[in-house]
C-alpha positions as CSV (number, residue, x, y, z in Angstrom):
1,M,119.4,117.4,86.2
2,V,121.6,114.5,85.7
3,S,121.4,113.1,82.1
4,A,120.7,109.5,81.6
5,N,122.2,107.2,79.0
6,F,120.2,106.6,75.9
7,E,119.2,103.0,75.4
8,S,119.7,101.6,71.9
9,N,117.7,98.6,70.9
10,E,117.0,96.9,67.6
11,H,114.1,99.1,66.6
12,S,114.3,101.9,69.1
13,F,116.5,104.6,70.7
14,G,115.7,106.7,73.7
15,I,115.1,106.9,77.4
16,N,112.3,105.0,79.1
17,A,111.9,107.3,82.1
18,F,109.0,107.3,84.6
19,H,107.8,109.4,87.4
20,L,106.9,107.1,90.2
21,E,105.0,108.2,93.3
22,W,103.7,106.2,96.3
23,C,102.4,106.8,99.8
24,T,102.6,105.3,103.2
25,K,99.7,103.2,104.4
26,F,96.8,105.5,105.5
27,R,99.1,108.5,104.7
28,K,100.9,108.1,108.1
29,K,103.5,110.9,108.5
30,V,106.5,108.8,109.3
31,L,109.1,109.7,106.6
32,N,110.1,113.0,108.2
33,G,112.5,111.4,110.7
34,N,116.2,111.4,109.8
35,L,116.5,107.6,110.4
36,V,113.5,106.5,108.2
37,G,114.2,109.0,105.5
38,Q,117.9,108.0,105.2
39,L,117.0,104.3,105.3
40,L,114.5,104.9,102.5
41,A,116.9,106.9,100.3
42,D,119.7,104.3,100.8
43,S,117.3,101.4,100.0
44,I,116.1,103.1,96.8
45,K,119.7,103.8,95.7
46,K,120.7,100.2,96.5
47,T,117.7,98.7,94.6
48,A,118.4,101.0,91.6
49,E,122.0,100.0,91.5
50,L,121.2,96.3,91.8
51,Y,118.7,96.3,88.9
52,K,120.7,98.7,86.6
53,M,118.5,101.8,87.0
54,Q,119.6,105.3,87.5
55,V,117.8,107.6,90.0
56,L,117.5,111.0,88.2
57,A,115.5,112.7,91.0
58,M,114.2,111.7,94.4
59,E,112.1,113.7,96.8
60,I,110.9,112.3,100.1
61,G,107.9,114.0,101.7
62,I,106.5,113.3,105.2
63,D,104.0,110.7,103.9
64,H,105.0,110.0,100.2
65,I,107.9,109.8,97.8
66,H,108.5,111.0,94.2
67,L,111.0,109.2,92.1
68,F,112.1,109.9,88.5
69,V,113.9,106.9,87.1
70,P,114.6,105.5,83.6
71,L,113.8,101.8,83.4
72,P,115.6,99.1,81.3
73,G,113.4,97.8,78.5
74,S,113.2,94.4,80.1
75,L,111.7,95.8,83.3
76,A,108.0,96.6,83.7
77,V,106.9,99.7,85.6
78,S,104.9,97.6,88.0
79,T,107.9,95.3,88.7
80,A,110.2,98.2,89.3
81,L,107.7,99.7,91.8
82,Q,107.4,96.3,93.5
83,L,111.1,96.2,93.9
84,F,111.4,99.7,95.3
85,K,108.5,99.3,97.7
86,G,109.3,95.7,98.8
87,R,113.0,96.3,99.7
88,S,112.4,99.6,101.4
89,S,109.5,98.4,103.6
90,R,111.5,95.3,104.6
91,E,114.5,97.4,105.6
92,I,112.4,100.0,107.4
93,F,110.6,97.3,109.4
94,K,113.9,95.6,110.2
95,A,115.4,98.9,111.5
96,C,112.3,100.1,113.3
97,P,110.5,96.9,114.7
98,T,108.0,99.0,116.7
99,F,106.5,100.3,113.4
100,R,105.0,96.9,112.6
101,K,103.6,96.5,116.1
102,Y,102.2,99.9,116.9
103,R,101.8,102.0,113.7
104,F,101.4,99.5,110.8
105,Q,99.5,96.6,112.4
106,S,98.4,95.3,109.0
107,G,102.1,94.6,108.2
108,H,102.1,96.9,105.2
109,F,104.2,100.0,105.1
110,W,103.1,101.3,101.7
111,S,99.7,101.8,100.3
112,R,98.5,99.6,97.4
113,G,98.0,102.4,94.8
114,V,100.4,103.3,92.1
115,S,100.8,106.5,90.1
116,T,103.1,106.8,87.1
117,G,103.5,109.2,84.2
118,L,106.0,111.2,82.3
């Protein structure tokens, strides 16, 4: 496992790492394709780099994703999840426009639920 940098604040020292997991809408099995899986991985890495997060582990299943990432103290878990899900769905719909028309008519690629833990 890649080690993360410890964050030192005024009254704390440590790593604020979270296990994030989220699923596609209605658990549709669309992440097994090379194109969608690669788009998703690239999008997550780009988002993490942009917001100064480090992806320690990432596993993409056929209908869900697991991500282990330390978050900066100024970034809430819900905000980080919104950033990951929002950017990735936008890029997937842009690359695969038929998804929005035939598979995800509601316009949502990811489900609403959130699961976090250590």
